[in-house]
N, C-alpha and C positions, 0 to 999 in steps of 0.2 A: 302357745308359742309354736310356730311352725318352722321346721328346718328348711332353709332355702339353699338350693344349689347354684343359683344364678343371681347376679346383681341386676337391679332395675335400671332402666335407661336414665331415670332421674338421678340415681346415685352416681352413675358414671359421669354424667354431664357436669355435676357440681363437684366431682372429685372427692366425695366423702368416702371414708373407709366403709367397707362392706363386711359385716360379720357373718357367721354361719347361722345365727338365729336372729329373727326379727319379726315383730308382730305385723301380721298382714302381708308378709312377703309374698310376692306374686311370681310363681314359677313359670307362667306361660307368657312368652314374649310374642311380638307380632312381626309378621312379614319375613319368615325364614326364606332365603333365596331358593331358586330352583336348583336341581341337582347339577346343572351345568355351571353354576356360579361358585366361586371360591369363597369360603368363609374369610372374613377380615381378621388379620392376626391380632389387632388390638382395636380399642375403641376410638382411637384418634391420637393426635399429637398431645403430649402432656398427660397421657393415661397409660403409663407403663404397667405391665403386670395384669392387663385386662385382655381376655381372650374371648373370641366369638366362634360359635358354630352356628351359622345362620344368624338368628336373632337371639339365641341363647348366649348370655354374657356371663363370663366367669372371672372371678379373681383367682389368685393362685391357691388360696385356701379352699374356695368352693370347687375349683377344678380338681384339687386333690381329693375332696370328698366325693366328687363324681366318680373319679377313678376307683376309689375304694369300694363304692357300692357296686359298680359294674364288675370289678374283679372278684368281689365276694360272690356275686351272682354266677360268674364264670366258674368259680371253685365248686359251688353247689351243683351247677349244671353238668360240669365235667365228671364229678363224682357219680352222679346218677347215670350218665352216659357210659361210664367205664364199667360200672357194676353189672348192668343188664346183659350186654353181650358176652361178658366173661363167664357168667353163670349159666345162661340158657343152654350152651352146648353140653354141659355136664348133665343137666336135667333131661335133655333129649337122649343122651347116651344111656342114661339109666333106663329109658324106655326102649332101648335097643333100636333106635332109629338108624337107618343106613346113611351113608354120606350124602346120597342124592336127596333123601328126605330132609336131612339137616340143611342142605343147601337151599332147598325150596322154602323151608319154614323160616330160616334165619336170613336168607338173602333174597330169593326171588319174590316171594309174596310181599314182604315189606317194601321191596323196591318198586313193585307195580303200584302199590298205594302211593308211594312218594312221587312217582312219575306223574300221576294225575293231580295230586294235591299241591306240590311245591310251586309249579308255575302259576296256578290259580291264586294261591295265597300270596305269592310275591307280587303278582300283577295287581291284585286287589289292594294289597297293603300300600303300594306306591301311590295309589289313587284314593285311599281312605282318609277321611277327615273327621276328627272328633275333638272334643275338649281335652281328651287325654292323649292326643297324638295319633299317629298312624301305625306305630309298631307295638307299643305296650298293650293296647286292647286285645290284639291277637294272642300275645303271649300270656297275659294274665287270665284271659277268658278260658284258655285251654288248661290252665294249671290244675284245678281240682279234678278234672276228668283224667288227666295224665297220671296224677298221684293214685287215683283209684285203679288205673290199669297196672301200675307197678305193684300195688297191693295184691291184685289178682295174680300177677306173675309170681309173687312171693309164695303163693299157695298152689302154683301150677303143678308141682310135683305130686302132692296129695290128690289134687283134682284129677290129674292124668291117671294115677294109680287106681283111684276109685272108679273112674270111667272104664278102665281096662278090665276091672274085675267084676263090675256090677251092671254094666250096660251091654246088652247083646241084642243084635237085630237078626232074628232067625231068617235064614234064606237070603241074607244080604251079603254082598261082597265086602262090606265094611267089617273088618276084623276088629277085635277088641283093641289090639295095638294101634291100628289106624284111627280108631275113635279117640284113643287117648292122645295121640299126636295131634289130631284135629282140634281137640279142646285147647291144647297149648297154642296151636296156631291161631285160634280165635282170640285168645288173650293177647297174643303178639300183634294181631291186626289192630286191636283197640289201642295198644301202646303206640304202635307206629302212626296211627291216624292222629292222635292228639299230640304226639311228639313232633310231627311234621310242622305244626304251627310254630313251634319254638325253633327248630332247626332251620326253618325257612326265613324267619324274621330276625332272630337274635343278632346276627352278624350285620344286618342292615342298620340296626340301631346305632352302631358306632359312628357311621358316616353322618348321622343326623345330629348327634349330641356331642361328639368329640371334635375339638378344633382340628382343622385339616393339617396344620403344621406340626401337630403332635401325634398324628395317627400312627406313624411308624414306631415311635417309642411306646405308644400305648399297646400296639399289637405285640411288641416284644414282651411287655409285662403280661399281656393276656396269655400268650403261649407259656410264659413262665409259671403263671398261676395254674394253668391247665396241667402242666407237667407236675407241679407240686401236688395237686389233687390226685393225679394218677399214682404218684410215688407213694403217698400215704396209704392209698388203697392196696397197692402192690406189696409194700413192706409189711403192713400190719394186719390186713384183712383177707387178702386173696387166699392165703394158705388154709383158711377155714371155709372156702367156697364149697367144697365137697360135702361138708358136714353141717354147715349152718347157713345155707343159702337163703332160707326163709327169713331169718333174722337180719341178714345183710341187706336183702332187698327192702325189707320194712324200714330199716335204718336209712337207706337211700331215699325212700319215699318221704320220710320225715324231714331229712336235710333239704330236699328239693322244695317241699311245700313251704317250710318256714324261711329258709335261706333265700331261695330264688324268688319266692313271693314277696319278701321284704324289699329286694332290689327293685322289683317292678313298681312298688309303691313309692320308693324314694327317688328313683330316676325319672325326671320329667322331660318331656319333649317340648319343642316350641310350636308355633303355629306354622302352617304351610300355605302356599298360594293355591289357587284352584288347580285341580289335577289337569294334566295335559290332555288335549283332545285325542280321540282315536283316529285311525287312518282315514283320510279324506273327510274328516268331520262327521263320520258316521257314528252310530251308537248300537248297543246291543252285543250279545255274546259273539256273534259271527264277526263283527268288526273288531272286537277285542282279540279274537284268535288271529285274525289277519294282521293286526298291528303287532302282536307279539311275535308271530312267525316271521314276518318280513323284517322287522327290526333286527332280529337276531340271526337270521339265516340267509340274508341276501348278499353277503359279501364273502369272498373266498378267504380273506384275512382271518376271519373268525372261525372258519371251518377247520383250520389247522389246530386251533384250541379245542374245538369240539371233538375232533377225531383223536387227538392226544388224550383228552379226558376219557373218552369212551374206551379206548384200548387199555389205558392204565387201569380202568375199573374192571375190565374183563380179566386182566392179569391179577388184580387185587382181589377178585372174587374168591380165590382160594384161601384168603387170609382168615376166613371164618373157621378154618381147620388148624389155625396156627397153634392153638393150645395142644392139639394132638401131635403136632410136629415136635414141640418141646418135650412132650412125654416120650415120644418115640426115640429121641436121641439119648434118653436116659435121665432126664431131670424129673424131680418130684415137684409138687405144688409149692412147697416152701421155697425151693431153689428158683422156680419160675417167678414167684413173687419178688424175690430178692433181685433177680436179674431185671425184671420189669421196673422195679423201683429205682435201681441204679441207672437204668436207661432214662427214666423220667428226670432224674437229677442231672444227668449229663446233658439232656436236651435243654434244661434250664440255662446252662452255661452256653451251649453251642448256638442257641437261637439268637442270643445277643450278638455274637460274633457274625453269624450269618446275616442278621439284619443290618449290621454295620457294612458288611460287604455289599449287600443288596443296595443300600443307599449310595454307596460309593461307585459301584460298577453297573448298577441296574439289576433288578431281580432276574431278568431273563437270562443273563450270563451266568449267574450263580446257579440257577436251576439247570442249565445245560451241563455245567461242571458236575453238579450233584447226580444227574442222570447218568453221565459217563462213568463216574466212579461207582455208582450203584450197580450198573450193568457189568462192568469189567472187573470190579474188585469185591464188592459186598456179596452179591449173589453167588459167584463162584465159591467164595469162602464158606457159604452156607451149605454147599454140596459135599463138603469133606466127610460128612457123616454117612454118605453112601458107601464109602470105602474104608472108613476107620471107626472102630467101636471100642473106645477106651472106657475106663471106669467112670461111674457117675460123677465122682469128685473132679476128675480131669475134664470131663465135659462141662461141668459147671464153670470152672475157671476159664477155660478157653472161650466158652460162650459169653461169659461176662466181659472178657477183653474185647471180643468181637463187637459186642453191643455198645460198650462205652467208647471205644477208640475208633470204630468204623461206622456202626449203624447210627449213632447219635449225631456226629458231625455231618455225615452224608445225608441223613434224614432231615437235619436242620436246613441244609442247602436246598433240598428238594421241596421243603415246606414253604419256601419263598414263592412257590407257584400260586398259593392261595392263602390269604388274599393279596399280599403285596404286589404280585405280578398282575393280578386281575384289576387292581385299582389303577395300574399304569397303562393297561391296554384297552379297557372297556370305556365306552363313552360315559361320562359322568352323569349326563341327564337321563340315561337309561340303565344305570348301574344295577338296580334291583332286577330288572328283566334279564339282563345279560348274566348275572350271577345265577338266577334261577334256571336259565338255559344250560349253563355249565353244570349245575346240579342235575338237570334232566338227563344230560348225556352221561354223567357219572352214574346215575342210578340205573339207566338202561344197560350200561356196561356191567353194573353190579348184578342186575337181574340175570343177564346171560351168563356172566362169569361164575356166579354162585352155583348155578345148575350144572354147567358143563364141567366146572372144576370138580363137582361131586361125582359126575359120571367118569371123569378122568381118573379120580382116585379109586373109584370102585373097580374100574378096569385094571389099574395097577395092582389093586389088592388081589385080583385073580392070578396075577403073575408072580408077585413076591410076598404075598401075605398082608394082613391088615396093618400090623405095626410098621413094617418097612415101607408100606405105601406112602405114608405121610412124609418120609424122607425125600420124596420126589417133588415136594412143594417148591423148592428153589428152582427146579427145572422149569416148572410152569412160569415162574417169575422171569427166568432168563429168556424164554421164548417171546414173551410180550415186551420185554425191556427194549429190544432193538427198534421195533416200529414206533414206540413211544419216543425214543431218542430222536429218530428221524423227524417226527412231527414237530417236536419243540425246536429243532434246528430250522425247519421250514418256517415256523412262526417267527423265529429270530430274523430270518432273511426278509420276511414280509414287514416286520417292524422297522427294519432298516430302510426299506423301500418307502415307508410312509413317514420318514423323518428321523427315526432313531433317537439318539440321546438328545440332540439339540432341538429338534423341531417336530417330534412325533405328534401327530393329530389322528385320533381314531377315525378311520374312514367312515363316511356317512353311508348307511345302508342304501342300496340302489333299489328303489321301489318299482322300477320299471320291468325288472326281470326276476326270475327265481334264482335259487342258489347256483353259483357257478364256481369253477375251480381254475 
C-alpha cells in the first residue's frame, strides 16, 4: 500500500472520493505548466475542494498531508541550520581565533563557496528533468554527505586541539593555532558545499508543489514552524552549547538525516515541460552564463533590489558576532537561550499579523515600515548598553522586552521581503534564476561584511577593549540601515511606475544593452 499525496485525473473526473492510501496510486502527474502560468484553483465546476499546483491535484486531506510533510522537513532543516552557526563561534573562540579569523571562517569563505554554487545549482535545477522531479534529486542526493559534514563539525573541537598540539611544520609560517583553525575551516567548507544544494533548492520546491492561492498561508505556517524549531533549541538546548557541543551537533545530524530525508521521500513533484531555451537558441556553458546574467541584470528596476540586498548583507555581516554582543551586555548562555526562545515564540505570532498586512497592503509597504522602525527605533534602543551598565538581571528583563515587543514585530515586517515580496516583483517564468541572483548579491555582501566587520571590531577593541568592542555592533547596523531604507523606497517608486497594486507587470529584461540605472 502506497501513501498518495495527490488525486489521479480519473478520480477527479468521475468525482469519486480520494483517500490517503490506495493501491497503485500514481504520484506523478503530466504536463505541469511553465513558471509563467498560474495553477488552476480547482479541477473544474462541480469539483469543490480540489486544488492544483500545475498538474499535481490535491483533495483537502492530501493537501493537508503535503503541508505536514513539508513543514516537518522545515522543522528538521531549521533545527540543523540553527545549531551549527550558534556553536561554531564558541569552538573558534576556544582556539583563540581573532574576530577577523572568525569572520573569514564563518562568513567569507562559506560565502565565496555559495556565490559560485548557488547560481549554478538554481539554474540547473530549473532545467533539470527526471522521474523524481527537478528539486528533490538535488536535495536528497546531497543529504548523506551533508550529514557526514555535520558529524565532522561535531568533532571539530577535538580535531582542532589535536592538530594544534601534534602537527608542526618546521620553518613554516603556519603556526599550530593557524593549522587548527584551518582544519575547522576545511570541515566548514564541506558543510557549506553540501548545504548549498539544500539552501538553493528547498524554497523553490514550494512554488512547484503548493497551490498558488495557498502560498501566503503556507509561508506563514512555514515561518511559524521555523520559529518553533528555533524556540525549542533556544529554550532547552542552547544553554549546553558550551559544554555539550559534540552531542548537540550529532543530534542535529540524526534529526536531519531521518526527518528531512523522510520528507524528501514522501513529497512528490509533478512532470515538467521541456526546459526553456538559452539566449538566442544557443547552448553550452557560455550561453547559460549569458542567459543568466542578462535575464537578471539588464533592467534598473531589479538593481534596486540587488543593491538593497547587498548593502543589507554587508550590514548583517556583523551578526556572526551577535552571541558575543549578548555576552558583553551581561547575559549568560541560559539567559540568551531564554531570550532567543521567547523571540521565536513572539515571531510565530507576529508573522501571521505581518502576513495579513502584506496581503492587504502589499509586502513592499510593510517592508518599508519595518525598515523605518528598525532604523529609527530598534537599532538605537540596542545602543543603550554603550552608556548604561545595570545588573545582569536588569539587562535580561530589558532585553527580553526589547526582543518581544520591538524586535519580533519589526522583524516580522522586514521578513516580508523574502519570499512574499520576491514572489510579487520577480517574473514567474524566471523565478528560480532571480531568487538565486538575490542570493548571490546577499552572499557577496556577506563575504565583504563578515570580513570588514571583523576588522572594524578588532579596531574598536584597540580603543575600548575586547568586551566593550561588541557593544558597537548596533552602530554598524545603524550606518548601513539608512542606505538600505533608501533602496527599498526607490524600489517602491519603480514598482509604482510599472503598474503598482492594480496592474504591476515585471519588466521584461532588455537584451539589447547591459545594466543601466
